C-alpha positions in Angstrom: 137.8 73.4 -8.3 136.7 71.4 -5.6 136.6 67.4 -5.6 132.3 67.7 -4.8 131.7 70.2 -7.5 132.4 67.6 -10.0 132.3 64.2 -8.4 130.3 62.2 -5.9 132.1 61.0 -3.2 130.6 57.5 -1.0 131.5 55.7 1.3 132.4 52.2 1.8 129.9 49.4 2.7 129.9 47.8 5.9 129.5 44.3 5.3 128.6 41.8 8.6 129.2 38.3 7.7 126.9 35.6 7.6 127.1 32.0 6.4 123.1 31.2 6.6 121.4 30.2 3.9 119.5 33.9 3.2 123.6 35.8 3.0 124.1 37.3 -0.2 127.7 36.5 -1.8 129.5 39.4 -2.9 132.9 40.3 -4.3 134.3 42.9 -2.1 137.7 44.8 -2.9 140.8 44.5 -0.5 143.6 46.5 0.1 145.6 44.1 -1.6 143.5 44.7 -4.1 144.6 47.9 -4.8 148.3 47.9 -7.1 149.6 51.2 -6.8 150.4 51.7 -10.2 146.5 53.1 -10.5 144.7 49.5 -11.4 142.2 46.9 -9.7 143.8 43.8 -9.7 141.2 41.4 -9.7 142.6 38.0 -8.3 143.1 39.5 -4.5 139.5 40.2 -4.4 137.6 38.5 -1.6 134.0 36.4 -1.5 132.2 37.9 1.3 128.4 35.9 2.4 126.7 39.1 3.9 123.6 39.2 6.0 122.1 42.5 4.3 122.5 43.9 0.9 124.6 46.2 -0.5 122.9 49.9 -2.0 123.8 50.1 -6.0 125.7 53.2 -5.2 128.4 50.9 -3.4 128.6 49.0 -6.1 132.0 50.1 -9.1 130.9 51.0 -11.8 133.1 51.3 -15.5 134.8 55.2 -14.9 134.9 55.2 -10.9 137.7 55.7 -9.3 138.7 54.3 -5.8 140.4 56.2 -2.6 141.6 53.6 -0.4 141.1 56.5 3.0 144.0 55.1 4.9 147.7 55.9 4.4 149.2 55.4 2.0 145.7 56.0 0.4 146.1 54.8 -3.4 143.1 55.4 -6.0 142.7 52.8 -8.8 140.3 53.5 -11.7 137.3 51.0 -12.4 138.5 49.1 -16.0 135.1 47.7 -17.8 134.7 44.5 -16.7 135.4 45.5 -13.8 132.1 46.5 -12.1 129.7 45.2 -8.9 132.1 44.3 -6.4 131.6 45.6 -2.9 133.7 49.0 -2.0 134.4 48.6 1.8 134.4 50.9 4.4 137.9 51.8 4.3 137.3 52.8 0.7 135.6 55.7 -1.2 134.4 55.4 -4.4 134.4 59.0 -6.3 132.3 59.1 -9.3 131.6 61.7 -11.6 128.9 63.5 -12.0 127.1 63.4 -15.2 127.5 66.3 -16.8 131.4 66.6 -16.0 133.3 66.1 -19.2 136.4 64.7 -17.2 138.4 61.9 -17.9 138.3 60.4 -14.1 141.9 58.7 -14.9 143.5 62.4 -14.5 141.6 62.1 -10.5 143.3 59.0 -10.9 146.3 60.1 -11.5 145.9 63.3 -8.9 145.2 61.7 -6.3 148.8 59.2 -6.7 150.6 61.7 -7.3 153.0 63.6 -4.9 151.5 67.0 -5.6 147.6 65.4 -4.9 149.2 63.7 -1.7 150.5 67.4 -0.1 146.8 68.9 -1.6 144.9 65.2 0.4 147.4 66.9 3.9 147.6 70.2 4.0 144.7 71.0 5.7 144.5 68.4 8.1 148.6 68.3 8.3 147.7 72.2 9.3 145.1 71.8 11.8 146.4 68.4 13.4 150.0 69.0 13.5 150.7 65.1 12.3 150.6 63.8 8.8 147.1 61.7 8.6 147.2 57.8 8.1 144.0 58.3 7.0 141.8 60.4 5.0 138.3 61.6 5.7 135.6 62.3 3.4 135.2 65.5 4.6 138.7 66.7 3.3 138.7 64.8 0.0 135.6 66.2 -0.8 137.6 69.6 0.2 140.5 69.0 -2.4 141.4 71.0 -4.6 141.8 69.5 -7.9 143.3 72.7 -10.1 144.8 75.1 -7.7 147.6 74.8 -10.2 146.1 74.6 -13.1 144.5 77.8 -12.3 147.3 79.9 -11.7 148.7 79.3 -13.7 145.7 80.2 -17.0 146.1 83.3 -15.0 149.2 84.0 -15.6 148.9 84.3 -18.9 
């Protein structure tokens, strides 16, 4: 089962800072706000004054998975009370489709696992012959999250 079949993958927002009175104030996630142990550290978000409005789909919602698209490609779960943070352009939001009955924490654990990282990097490495430092959304969309589980089920 490919990730794009069960979730929408949304690229983060490009924010342009502005200090005029018309600017809007947002709290933005940063690379250091994503903890390697799969949670968001709210003490490390930054305040940003922005000249344009951010789309609602680019703000965190409870149950979202936030993935940094740059090495080390950490995935974190958005807890209750962490809604409304702006996700920057170097991160992506994995938001499960409404009809899917999977706990999004499974996706966090999959991406942060050795097997998940191997699955994410396999196609990029095959194509370019190097271990990627960035993760294009195309590969995130097409990662097979249940490849090993399907093989195990078919063997019985």
